[in-house]
PQR file with spaces between the fields and no chain letter, atoms N, CA, C, O and H, PARSE charges and radii, in Angstrom:
ATOM       1  N    ASP     1      -7.541   -5.512  -27.265 -0.4000 1.5000
ATOM       2  CA   ASP     1      -6.792   -6.288  -26.293 -0.0000 2.0000
ATOM       3  C    ASP     1      -7.171   -5.858  -24.882  0.5500 1.7000
ATOM       4  O    ASP     1      -7.485   -4.693  -24.640 -0.5500 1.4000
ATOM       5  N    GLY     2      -7.138   -6.810  -23.953 -0.4000 1.5000
ATOM       6  CA   GLY     2      -7.347   -6.482  -22.549 -0.0000 2.0000
ATOM       7  C    GLY     2      -6.123   -5.814  -21.964  0.5500 1.7000
ATOM       8  O    GLY     2      -5.017   -5.960  -22.485 -0.5500 1.4000
ATOM       9  H    GLY     2      -6.883   -7.757  -24.150  0.4000 1.0000
ATOM      10  N    LEU     3      -6.319   -5.092  -20.897 -0.4000 1.5000
ATOM      11  CA   LEU     3      -5.210   -4.411  -20.240 -0.0000 2.0000
ATOM      12  C    LEU     3      -4.737   -5.221  -19.046  0.5500 1.7000
ATOM      13  O    LEU     3      -5.534   -5.852  -18.351 -0.5500 1.4000
ATOM      14  H    LEU     3      -7.217   -4.974  -20.474  0.4000 1.0000
ATOM      15  N    ILE     4      -3.431   -5.194  -18.817 -0.4000 1.5000
ATOM      16  CA   ILE     4      -2.808   -5.889  -17.700 -0.0000 2.0000
ATOM      17  C    ILE     4      -2.200   -4.837  -16.779  0.5500 1.7000
ATOM      18  O    ILE     4      -1.381   -4.022  -17.204 -0.5500 1.4000
ATOM      19  H    ILE     4      -2.784   -4.682  -19.381  0.4000 1.0000
ATOM      20  N    TYR     5      -2.611   -4.866  -15.512 -0.4000 1.5000
ATOM      21  CA   TYR     5      -2.126   -3.902  -14.536 -0.0000 2.0000
ATOM      22  C    TYR     5      -1.157   -4.588  -13.585  0.5500 1.7000
ATOM      23  O    TYR     5      -1.413   -5.699  -13.123 -0.5500 1.4000
ATOM      24  H    TYR     5      -3.277   -5.528  -15.167  0.4000 1.0000
ATOM      25  N    THR     6      -0.035   -3.919  -13.292 -0.4000 1.5000
ATOM      26  CA   THR     6       0.934   -4.456  -12.341 -0.0000 2.0000
ATOM      27  C    THR     6       1.439   -3.333  -11.440  0.5500 1.7000
ATOM      28  O    THR     6       1.324   -2.150  -11.759 -0.5500 1.4000
ATOM      29  H    THR     6       0.174   -3.016  -13.668  0.4000 1.0000
ATOM      30  N    ILE     7       2.001   -3.745  -10.306 -0.4000 1.5000
ATOM      31  CA   ILE     7       2.601   -2.808   -9.357 -0.0000 2.0000
ATOM      32  C    ILE     7       3.924   -3.410   -8.910  0.5500 1.7000
ATOM      33  O    ILE     7       4.050   -4.633   -8.845 -0.5500 1.4000
ATOM      34  H    ILE     7       2.094   -4.706  -10.047  0.4000 1.0000
ATOM      35  N    ASP     8       4.905   -2.585   -8.604 -0.4000 1.5000
ATOM      36  CA   ASP     8       6.266   -3.085   -8.355 -0.0000 2.0000
ATOM      37  C    ASP     8       6.559   -3.436   -6.897  0.5500 1.7000
ATOM      38  O    ASP     8       7.716   -3.397   -6.479 -0.5500 1.4000
ATOM      39  H    ASP     8       4.804   -1.592   -8.657  0.4000 1.0000
ATOM      40  N    THR     9       5.551   -3.770   -6.130 -0.4000 1.5000
ATOM      41  CA   THR     9       5.757   -4.133   -4.733 -0.0000 2.0000
ATOM      42  C    THR     9       4.826   -5.267   -4.352  0.5500 1.7000
ATOM      43  O    THR     9       3.753   -5.420   -4.937 -0.5500 1.4000
ATOM      44  H    THR     9       4.611   -3.801   -6.469  0.4000 1.0000
ATOM      45  N    ASP    10       5.232   -6.059   -3.377 -0.4000 1.5000
ATOM      46  CA   ASP    10       4.368   -7.149   -2.924 -0.0000 2.0000
ATOM      47  C    ASP    10       3.536   -6.763   -1.702  0.5500 1.7000
ATOM      48  O    ASP    10       2.909   -7.629   -1.091 -0.5500 1.4000
ATOM      49  H    ASP    10       6.103   -5.934   -2.902  0.4000 1.0000
ATOM      50  N    MET    11       3.517   -5.471   -1.331 -0.4000 1.5000
ATOM      51  CA   MET    11       2.685   -5.009   -0.220 -0.0000 2.0000
ATOM      52  C    MET    11       1.198   -5.125   -0.570  0.5500 1.7000
ATOM      53  O    MET    11       0.353   -5.246    0.317 -0.5500 1.4000
ATOM      54  H    MET    11       4.026   -4.767   -1.827  0.4000 1.0000
ATOM      55  N    PHE    12       0.894   -5.088   -1.848 -0.4000 1.5000
ATOM      56  CA   PHE    12      -0.485   -5.094   -2.310 -0.0000 2.0000
ATOM      57  C    PHE    12      -0.901   -6.476   -2.782  0.5500 1.7000
ATOM      58  O    PHE    12      -0.095   -7.213   -3.350 -0.5500 1.4000
ATOM      59  H    PHE    12       1.581   -4.989   -2.568  0.4000 1.0000
ATOM      60  N    GLN    13      -2.155   -6.826   -2.547 -0.4000 1.5000
ATOM      61  CA   GLN    13      -2.758   -8.014   -3.123 -0.0000 2.0000
ATOM      62  C    GLN    13      -3.556   -7.549   -4.336  0.5500 1.7000
ATOM      63  O    GLN    13      -4.319   -6.588   -4.241 -0.5500 1.4000
ATOM      64  H    GLN    13      -2.809   -6.228   -2.085  0.4000 1.0000
ATOM      65  N    GLN    14      -3.391   -8.205   -5.452 -0.4000 1.5000
ATOM      66  CA   GLN    14      -4.116   -7.816   -6.658 -0.0000 2.0000
ATOM      67  C    GLN    14      -5.407   -8.604   -6.741  0.5500 1.7000
ATOM      68  O    GLN    14      -5.410   -9.833   -6.671 -0.5500 1.4000
ATOM      69  H    GLN    14      -2.771   -8.986   -5.530  0.4000 1.0000
ATOM      70  N    GLU    15      -6.511   -7.874   -6.891 -0.4000 1.5000
ATOM      71  CA   GLU    15      -7.831   -8.462   -7.059 -0.0000 2.0000
ATOM      72  C    GLU    15      -8.399   -7.934   -8.365  0.5500 1.7000
ATOM      73  O    GLU    15      -9.045   -6.886   -8.388 -0.5500 1.4000
ATOM      74  H    GLU    15      -6.508   -6.875   -6.948  0.4000 1.0000
ATOM      75  N    GLY    16      -8.159   -8.662   -9.458 -0.4000 1.5000
ATOM      76  CA   GLY    16      -8.537   -8.163  -10.782 -0.0000 2.0000
ATOM      77  C    GLY    16      -7.655   -6.991  -11.134  0.5500 1.7000
ATOM      78  O    GLY    16      -6.430   -7.106  -11.148 -0.5500 1.4000
ATOM      79  H    GLY    16      -7.634   -9.513   -9.439  0.4000 1.0000
ATOM      80  N    ASN    17      -8.276   -5.863  -11.417 -0.4000 1.5000
ATOM      81  CA   ASN    17      -7.521   -4.646  -11.725 -0.0000 2.0000
ATOM      82  C    ASN    17      -7.463   -3.705  -10.530  0.5500 1.7000
ATOM      83  O    ASN    17      -7.218   -2.509  -10.688 -0.5500 1.4000
ATOM      84  H    ASN    17      -9.271   -5.769  -11.406  0.4000 1.0000
ATOM      85  N    VAL    18      -7.689   -4.247   -9.324 -0.4000 1.5000
ATOM      86  CA   VAL    18      -7.663   -3.459   -8.092 -0.0000 2.0000
ATOM      87  C    VAL    18      -6.527   -3.983   -7.218  0.5500 1.7000
ATOM      88  O    VAL    18      -6.338   -5.193   -7.091 -0.5500 1.4000
ATOM      89  H    VAL    18      -7.888   -5.219   -9.196  0.4000 1.0000
ATOM      90  N    PHE    19      -5.773   -3.062   -6.617 -0.4000 1.5000
ATOM      91  CA   PHE    19      -4.700   -3.422   -5.703 -0.0000 2.0000
ATOM      92  C    PHE    19      -5.124   -3.052   -4.287  0.5500 1.7000
ATOM      93  O    PHE    19      -5.524   -1.917   -4.027 -0.5500 1.4000
ATOM      94  H    PHE    19      -5.927   -2.079   -6.720  0.4000 1.0000
ATOM      95  N    VAL    20      -5.034   -4.015   -3.373 -0.4000 1.5000
ATOM      96  CA   VAL    20      -5.497   -3.821   -1.996 -0.0000 2.0000
ATOM      97  C    VAL    20      -4.323   -3.992   -1.044  0.5500 1.7000
ATOM      98  O    VAL    20      -3.563   -4.955   -1.145 -0.5500 1.4000
ATOM      99  H    VAL    20      -4.710   -4.937   -3.584  0.4000 1.0000
ATOM     100  N    TRP    21      -4.184   -3.050   -0.120 -0.4000 1.5000
ATOM     101  CA   TRP    21      -3.160   -3.130    0.913 -0.0000 2.0000
ATOM     102  C    TRP    21      -3.831   -2.812    2.234  0.5500 1.7000
ATOM     103  O    TRP    21      -4.209   -1.665    2.475 -0.5500 1.4000
ATOM     104  H    TRP    21      -4.802   -2.268   -0.038  0.4000 1.0000
ATOM     105  N    GLU    22      -3.985   -3.798    3.085 -0.4000 1.5000
ATOM     106  CA   GLU    22      -4.577   -3.591    4.396 -0.0000 2.0000
ATOM     107  C    GLU    22      -3.455   -3.203    5.343  0.5500 1.7000
ATOM     108  O    GLU    22      -2.699   -4.050    5.818 -0.5500 1.4000
ATOM     109  H    GLU    22      -3.678   -4.730    2.889  0.4000 1.0000
ATOM     110  N    THR    23      -3.361   -1.918    5.606 -0.4000 1.5000
ATOM     111  CA   THR    23      -2.264   -1.387    6.413 -0.0000 2.0000
ATOM     112  C    THR    23      -2.547   -1.561    7.902  0.5500 1.7000
ATOM     113  O    THR    23      -3.690   -1.737    8.325 -0.5500 1.4000
ATOM     114  H    THR    23      -3.975   -1.230    5.220  0.4000 1.0000
ATOM     115  N    THR    24      -1.483   -1.506    8.671 -0.4000 1.5000
ATOM     116  CA   THR    24      -1.567   -1.452   10.119 -0.0000 2.0000
ATOM     117  C    THR    24      -0.898   -0.161   10.563  0.5500 1.7000
ATOM     118  O    THR    24      -0.305    0.557    9.756 -0.5500 1.4000
ATOM     119  H    THR    24      -0.555   -1.363    8.327  0.4000 1.0000
ATOM     120  N    TYR    25      -1.000    0.125   11.855 -0.4000 1.5000
ATOM     121  CA   TYR    25      -0.364    1.339   12.372 -0.0000 2.0000
ATOM     122  C    TYR    25       1.131    1.317   12.099  0.5500 1.7000
ATOM     123  O    TYR    25       1.725    2.363   11.833 -0.5500 1.4000
ATOM     124  H    TYR    25      -1.481   -0.458   12.510  0.4000 1.0000
ATOM     125  N    ASP    26       1.746    0.152   12.162 -0.4000 1.5000
ATOM     126  CA   ASP    26       3.186    0.043   11.962 -0.0000 2.0000
ATOM     127  C    ASP    26       3.610    0.280   10.516  0.5500 1.7000
ATOM     128  O    ASP    26       4.806    0.375   10.237 -0.5500 1.4000
ATOM     129  H    ASP    26       1.264   -0.697   12.378  0.4000 1.0000
ATOM     130  N    ASP    27       2.653    0.377    9.586 -0.4000 1.5000
ATOM     131  CA   ASP    27       2.965    0.654    8.180 -0.0000 2.0000
ATOM     132  C    ASP    27       3.065    2.145    7.884  0.5500 1.7000
ATOM     133  O    ASP    27       3.295    2.529    6.738 -0.5500 1.4000
ATOM     134  H    ASP    27       1.682    0.300    9.812  0.4000 1.0000
ATOM     135  N    SER    28       2.896    2.991    8.899 -0.4000 1.5000
ATOM     136  CA   SER    28       2.894    4.426    8.630 -0.0000 2.0000
ATOM     137  C    SER    28       4.196    4.851    7.966  0.5500 1.7000
ATOM     138  O    SER    28       5.272    4.347    8.288 -0.5500 1.4000
ATOM     139  H    SER    28       2.709    2.679    9.831  0.4000 1.0000
ATOM     140  N    GLY    29       4.074    5.787    7.036 -0.4000 1.5000
ATOM     141  CA   GLY    29       5.235    6.286    6.320 -0.0000 2.0000
ATOM     142  C    GLY    29       4.890    6.643    4.894  0.5500 1.7000
ATOM     143  O    GLY    29       3.723    6.636    4.503 -0.5500 1.4000
ATOM     144  H    GLY    29       3.200    6.197    6.775  0.4000 1.0000
ATOM     145  N    SER    30       5.900    6.953    4.129 -0.4000 1.5000
ATOM     146  CA   SER    30       5.747    7.358    2.734 -0.0000 2.0000
ATOM     147  C    SER    30       6.344    6.273    1.836  0.5500 1.7000
ATOM     148  O    SER    30       7.458    5.805    2.069 -0.5500 1.4000
ATOM     149  H    SER    30       6.848    6.959    4.446  0.4000 1.0000
ATOM     150  N    TYR    31       5.598    5.885    0.818 -0.4000 1.5000
ATOM     151  CA   TYR    31       6.024    4.805   -0.073 -0.0000 2.0000
ATOM     152  C    TYR    31       5.917    5.258   -1.524  0.5500 1.7000
ATOM     153  O    TYR    31       4.893    5.802   -1.937 -0.5500 1.4000
ATOM     154  H    TYR    31       4.693    6.265    0.629  0.4000 1.0000
ATOM     155  N    ASP    32       6.968    5.034   -2.287 -0.4000 1.5000
ATOM     156  CA   ASP    32       6.944    5.269   -3.731 -0.0000 2.0000
ATOM     157  C    ASP    32       6.731    3.928   -4.420  0.5500 1.7000
ATOM     158  O    ASP    32       7.481    2.981   -4.184 -0.5500 1.4000
ATOM     159  H    ASP    32       7.800    4.592   -1.952  0.4000 1.0000
ATOM     160  N    VAL    33       5.716    3.844   -5.269 -0.4000 1.5000
ATOM     161  CA   VAL    33       5.439    2.621   -6.020 -0.0000 2.0000
ATOM     162  C    VAL    33       5.237    2.981   -7.484  0.5500 1.7000
ATOM     163  O    VAL    33       4.835    4.097   -7.811 -0.5500 1.4000
ATOM     164  H    VAL    33       5.106    4.613   -5.461  0.4000 1.0000
ATOM     165  N    THR    34       5.517    2.035   -8.351 -0.4000 1.5000
ATOM     166  CA   THR    34       5.333    2.244   -9.778 -0.0000 2.0000
ATOM     167  C    THR    34       4.200    1.355  -10.266  0.5500 1.7000
ATOM     168  O    THR    34       4.233    0.136  -10.097 -0.5500 1.4000
ATOM     169  H    THR    34       5.843    1.128   -8.085  0.4000 1.0000
ATOM     170  N    LEU    35       3.199    1.978  -10.872 -0.4000 1.5000
ATOM     171  CA   LEU    35       2.080    1.273  -11.481 -0.0000 2.0000
ATOM     172  C    LEU    35       2.333    1.180  -12.973  0.5500 1.7000
ATOM     173  O    LEU    35       2.787    2.141  -13.593 -0.5500 1.4000
ATOM     174  H    LEU    35       3.172    2.969  -11.009  0.4000 1.0000
ATOM     175  N    THR    36       2.039    0.023  -13.549 -0.4000 1.5000
ATOM     176  CA   THR    36       2.230   -0.177  -14.985 -0.0000 2.0000
ATOM     177  C    THR    36       0.971   -0.776  -15.578  0.5500 1.7000
ATOM     178  O    THR    36       0.339   -1.646  -14.978 -0.5500 1.4000
ATOM     179  H    THR    36       1.670   -0.758  -13.046  0.4000 1.0000
ATOM     180  N    VAL    37       0.610   -0.301  -16.772 -0.4000 1.5000
ATOM     181  CA   VAL    37      -0.500   -0.897  -17.522 -0.0000 2.0000
ATOM     182  C    VAL    37       0.031   -1.258  -18.906  0.5500 1.7000
ATOM     183  O    VAL    37       0.783   -0.503  -19.523 -0.5500 1.4000
ATOM     184  H    VAL    37       1.123    0.405  -17.260  0.4000 1.0000
ATOM     185  N    SER    38      -0.383   -2.434  -19.376 -0.4000 1.5000
ATOM     186  CA   SER    38       0.110   -2.939  -20.661 -0.0000 2.0000
ATOM     187  C    SER    38      -1.030   -3.599  -21.418  0.5500 1.7000
ATOM     188  O    SER    38      -1.951   -4.159  -20.823 -0.5500 1.4000
ATOM     189  H    SER    38      -0.994   -3.048  -18.876  0.4000 1.0000
ATOM     190  N    ASP    39      -0.950   -3.523  -22.753 -0.4000 1.5000
ATOM     191  CA   ASP    39      -1.911   -4.254  -23.588 -0.0000 2.0000
ATOM     192  C    ASP    39      -1.266   -5.503  -24.184  0.5500 1.7000
ATOM     193  O    ASP    39      -1.838   -6.139  -25.069 -0.5500 1.4000
ATOM     194  H    ASP    39      -0.202   -3.069  -23.237  0.4000 1.0000
ATOM     195  N    GLY    40      -0.078   -5.851  -23.699 -0.4000 1.5000
ATOM     196  CA   GLY    40       0.649   -7.009  -24.215 -0.0000 2.0000
ATOM     197  C    GLY    40       1.743   -6.615  -25.189  0.5500 1.7000
ATOM     198  O    GLY    40       2.717   -7.349  -25.359 -0.5500 1.4000
ATOM     199  H    GLY    40       0.386   -5.334  -22.980  0.4000 1.0000
ATOM     200  N    ASP    41       1.594   -5.461  -25.833 -0.4000 1.5000
ATOM     201  CA   ASP    41       2.614   -4.958  -26.757 -0.0000 2.0000
ATOM     202  C    ASP    41       3.270   -3.692  -26.218  0.5500 1.7000
ATOM     203  O    ASP    41       4.496   -3.591  -26.158 -0.5500 1.4000
ATOM     204  H    ASP    41       0.803   -4.864  -25.696  0.4000 1.0000
ATOM     205  N    LEU    42       2.452   -2.744  -25.833 -0.4000 1.5000
ATOM     206  CA   LEU    42       2.940   -1.467  -25.315 -0.0000 2.0000
ATOM     207  C    LEU    42       2.594   -1.363  -23.835  0.5500 1.7000
ATOM     208  O    LEU    42       1.629   -1.967  -23.368 -0.5500 1.4000
ATOM     209  H    LEU    42       1.456   -2.826  -25.882  0.4000 1.0000
ATOM     210  N    SER    43       3.400   -0.585  -23.097 -0.4000 1.5000
ATOM     211  CA   SER    43       3.109   -0.362  -21.689 -0.0000 2.0000
ATOM     212  C    SER    43       3.489    1.049  -21.297  0.5500 1.7000
ATOM     213  O    SER    43       4.297    1.699  -21.962 -0.5500 1.4000
ATOM     214  H    SER    43       4.184   -0.094  -23.477  0.4000 1.0000
ATOM     215  N    ILE    44       2.900    1.513  -20.216 -0.4000 1.5000
ATOM     216  CA   ILE    44       3.219    2.818  -19.658 -0.0000 2.0000
ATOM     217  C    ILE    44       3.229    2.676  -18.148  0.5500 1.7000
ATOM     218  O    ILE    44       2.430    1.934  -17.577 -0.5500 1.4000
ATOM     219  H    ILE    44       2.243    0.985  -19.676  0.4000 1.0000
ATOM     220  N    SER    45       4.154    3.402  -17.500 -0.4000 1.5000
ATOM     221  CA   SER    45       4.306    3.328  -16.052 -0.0000 2.0000
ATOM     222  C    SER    45       4.202    4.709  -15.446  0.5500 1.7000
ATOM     223  O    SER    45       4.500    5.716  -16.088 -0.5500 1.4000
ATOM     224  H    SER    45       4.803    4.004  -17.964  0.4000 1.0000
ATOM     225  N    GLN    46       3.770    4.738  -14.181 -0.4000 1.5000
ATOM     226  CA   GLN    46       3.649    6.002  -13.445 -0.0000 2.0000
ATOM     227  C    GLN    46       4.135    5.765  -12.026  0.5500 1.7000
ATOM     228  O    GLN    46       3.669    4.841  -11.360 -0.5500 1.4000
ATOM     229  H    GLN    46       3.528    3.920  -13.659  0.4000 1.0000
ATOM     230  N    LEU    47       5.068    6.588  -11.554 -0.4000 1.5000
ATOM     231  CA   LEU    47       5.525    6.548  -10.175 -0.0000 2.0000
ATOM     232  C    LEU    47       4.555    7.358   -9.336  0.5500 1.7000
ATOM     233  O    LEU    47       4.284    8.518   -9.646 -0.5500 1.4000
ATOM     234  H    LEU    47       5.447    7.339  -12.095  0.4000 1.0000
ATOM     235  N    ILE    48       4.026    6.755   -8.269 -0.4000 1.5000
ATOM     236  CA   ILE    48       3.134    7.486   -7.372 -0.0000 2.0000
ATOM     237  C    ILE    48       3.642    7.358   -5.948  0.5500 1.7000
ATOM     238  O    ILE    48       4.367    6.418   -5.621 -0.5500 1.4000
ATOM     239  H    ILE    48       4.246    5.813   -8.017  0.4000 1.0000
ATOM     240  N    ASN    49       3.262    8.301   -5.107 -0.4000 1.5000
ATOM     241  CA   ASN    49       3.634    8.289   -3.701 -0.0000 2.0000
ATOM     242  C    ASN    49       2.386    8.023   -2.878  0.5500 1.7000
ATOM     243  O    ASN    49       1.345    8.644   -3.093 -0.5500 1.4000
ATOM     244  H    ASN    49       2.673    9.064   -5.372  0.4000 1.0000
ATOM     245  N    ILE    50       2.495    7.093   -1.932 -0.4000 1.5000
ATOM     246  CA   ILE    50       1.393    6.758   -1.039 -0.0000 2.0000
ATOM     247  C    ILE    50       1.829    7.093    0.377  0.5500 1.7000
ATOM     248  O    ILE    50       2.885    6.648    0.828 -0.5500 1.4000
ATOM     249  H    ILE    50       3.340    6.588   -1.758  0.4000 1.0000
ATOM     250  N    ASN    51       1.015    7.883    1.085 -0.4000 1.5000
ATOM     251  CA   ASN    51       1.298    8.232    2.474 -0.0000 2.0000
ATOM     252  C    ASN    51       0.322    7.509    3.383  0.5500 1.7000
ATOM     253  O    ASN    51      -0.893    7.626    3.227 -0.5500 1.4000
ATOM     254  H    ASN    51       0.157    8.244    0.720  0.4000 1.0000
ATOM     255  N    VAL    52       0.862    6.761    4.330 -0.4000 1.5000
ATOM     256  CA   VAL    52       0.056    6.065    5.332 -0.0000 2.0000
ATOM     257  C    VAL    52       0.290    6.794    6.652  0.5500 1.7000
ATOM     258  O    VAL    52       1.415    6.851    7.148 -0.5500 1.4000
ATOM     259  H    VAL    52       1.849    6.666    4.456  0.4000 1.0000
ATOM     260  N    GLU    53      -0.783    7.352    7.217 -0.4000 1.5000
ATOM     261  CA   GLU    53      -0.655    8.122    8.450 -0.0000 2.0000
ATOM     262  C    GLU    53      -0.767    7.227    9.672  0.5500 1.7000
ATOM     263  O    GLU    53      -1.387    6.165    9.620 -0.5500 1.4000
ATOM     264  H    GLU    53      -1.697    7.307    6.814  0.4000 1.0000
ATOM     265  N    ASN    54      -0.169    7.657   10.764 -0.4000 1.5000
ATOM     266  CA   ASN    54      -0.159    6.866   11.994 -0.0000 2.0000
ATOM     267  C    ASN    54      -1.271    7.335   12.942  0.5500 1.7000
ATOM     268  O    ASN    54      -1.001    7.924   13.989 -0.5500 1.4000
ATOM     269  H    ASN    54       0.334    8.520   10.807  0.4000 1.0000
ATOM     270  N    VAL    55      -2.486    7.072   12.568 -0.4000 1.5000
ATOM     271  CA   VAL    55      -3.631    7.462   13.393 -0.0000 2.0000
ATOM     272  C    VAL    55      -4.436    6.242   13.790  0.5500 1.7000
ATOM     273  O    VAL    55      -4.298    5.167   13.207 -0.5500 1.4000
ATOM     274  H    VAL    55      -2.705    6.593   11.718  0.4000 1.0000
ATOM     275  N    HIS    56      -5.274    6.427   14.786 -0.4000 1.5000
ATOM     276  CA   HIS    56      -6.216    5.412   15.263 -0.0000 2.0000
ATOM     277  C    HIS    56      -5.537    4.166   15.807  0.5500 1.7000
ATOM     278  O    HIS    56      -5.997    3.046   15.584 -0.5500 1.4000
ATOM     279  H    HIS    56      -5.386    7.300   15.259  0.4000 1.0000
ATOM     280  N    ARG    57      -4.462    4.368   16.508 -0.4000 1.5000
ATOM     281  CA   ARG    57      -3.800    3.226   17.157 -0.0000 2.0000
ATOM     282  C    ARG    57      -4.527    2.939   18.458  0.5500 1.7000
ATOM     283  O    ARG    57      -4.848    3.854   19.216 -0.5500 1.4000
ATOM     284  H    ARG    57      -4.089    5.277   16.689  0.4000 1.0000
ATOM     285  N    ALA    58      -4.779    1.687   18.708 -0.4000 1.5000
ATOM     286  CA   ALA    58      -5.473    1.294   19.936 -0.0000 2.0000
ATOM     287  C    ALA    58      -4.606    1.627   21.154  0.5500 1.7000
ATOM     288  O    ALA    58      -3.388    1.452   21.106 -0.5500 1.4000
ATOM     289  H    ALA    58      -4.518    0.944   18.092  0.4000 1.0000
ATOM     290  N    PRO    59      -5.218    2.106   22.249 -0.5600 1.5000
ATOM     291  CA   PRO    59      -4.434    2.414   23.451  0.2800 2.0000
ATOM     292  C    PRO    59      -3.892    1.142   24.090  0.5500 1.7000
ATOM     293  O    PRO    59      -4.479    0.066   23.973 -0.5500 1.4000
ATOM     294  N    VAL    60      -2.765    1.293   24.764 -0.4000 1.5000
ATOM     295  CA   VAL    60      -2.131    0.171   25.453 -0.0000 2.0000
ATOM     296  C    VAL    60      -2.012    0.531   26.927  0.5500 1.7000
ATOM     297  O    VAL    60      -1.462    1.580   27.264 -0.5500 1.4000
ATOM     298  H    VAL    60      -2.288    2.167   24.859  0.4000 1.0000
ATOM     299  N    PHE    61      -2.518   -0.319   27.804 -0.4000 1.5000
ATOM     300  CA   PHE    61      -2.437   -0.114   29.244 -0.0000 2.0000
ATOM     301  C    PHE    61      -1.118   -0.690   29.743  0.5500 1.7000
ATOM     302  O    PHE    61      -0.874   -1.888   29.606 -0.5500 1.4000
ATOM     303  H    PHE    61      -2.965   -1.171   27.530  0.4000 1.0000
ATOM     304  N    LEU    62      -0.270    0.151   30.319 -0.4000 1.5000
ATOM     305  CA   LEU    62       1.045   -0.279   30.762 -0.0000 2.0000
ATOM     306  C    LEU    62       1.087   -0.580   32.259  0.5500 1.7000
ATOM     307  O    LEU    62       2.124   -1.002   32.772 -0.5500 1.4000
ATOM     308  H    LEU    62      -0.469    1.124   30.430  0.4000 1.0000
ATOM     309  N    GLY    63      -0.003   -0.373   32.953 -0.4000 1.5000
ATOM     310  CA   GLY    63      -0.039   -0.647   34.390 -0.0000 2.0000
ATOM     311  C    GLY    63      -0.040    0.637   35.195  0.5500 1.7000
ATOM     312  O    GLY    63       0.132    1.732   34.660 -0.5500 1.4000
ATOM     313  H    GLY    63      -0.845   -0.030   32.537  0.4000 1.0000
ATOM     314  N    LEU    64      -0.238    0.477   36.482 -0.4000 1.5000
ATOM     315  CA   LEU    64      -0.254    1.619   37.387 -0.0000 2.0000
ATOM     316  C    LEU    64       1.056    1.708   38.133  0.5500 1.7000
ATOM     317  O    LEU    64       1.651    0.694   38.497 -0.5500 1.4000
ATOM     318  H    LEU    64      -0.379   -0.413   36.917  0.4000 1.0000
ATOM     319  N    GLU    65       1.499    2.930   38.355 -0.4000 1.5000
ATOM     320  CA   GLU    65       2.728    3.145   39.108 -0.0000 2.0000
ATOM     321  C    GLU    65       2.362    3.236   40.580  0.5500 1.7000
ATOM     322  O    GLU    65       1.485    4.016   40.952 -0.5500 1.4000
ATOM     323  H    GLU    65       1.016    3.754   38.059  0.4000 1.0000
ATOM     324  N    GLN    66       3.016    2.455   41.417 -0.4000 1.5000
ATOM     325  CA   GLN    66       2.743    2.500   42.858 -0.0000 2.0000
ATOM     326  C    GLN    66       3.741    3.416   43.541  0.5500 1.7000
ATOM     327  O    GLN    66       4.923    3.447   43.197 -0.5500 1.4000
ATOM     328  H    GLN    66       3.728    1.821   41.115  0.4000 1.0000
ATOM     329  N    LYS    67       3.244    4.156   44.511 -0.4000 1.5000
ATOM     330  CA   LYS    67       4.125    5.093   45.255 -0.0000 2.0000
ATOM     331  C    LYS    67       4.226    4.666   46.684  0.5500 1.7000
ATOM     332  O    LYS    67       4.914    5.313   47.474 -0.5500 1.4000
ATOM     333  H    LYS    67       2.284    4.131   44.791  0.4000 1.0000
């Protein structure tokens, strides 16, 4: 039997058996997600933690202060 992979969040786009999440700087934080694999009869799940770091944010120019 083929295996079916699922994840318990809609943050990811599923592409075959690969889950893709294109994060932004505003997504930084810690996320717990559950991955499940099934053959149609039996399944097993694993809770994993994903950490998205807040790096490489583009600089923002706020203007010059006049004195």
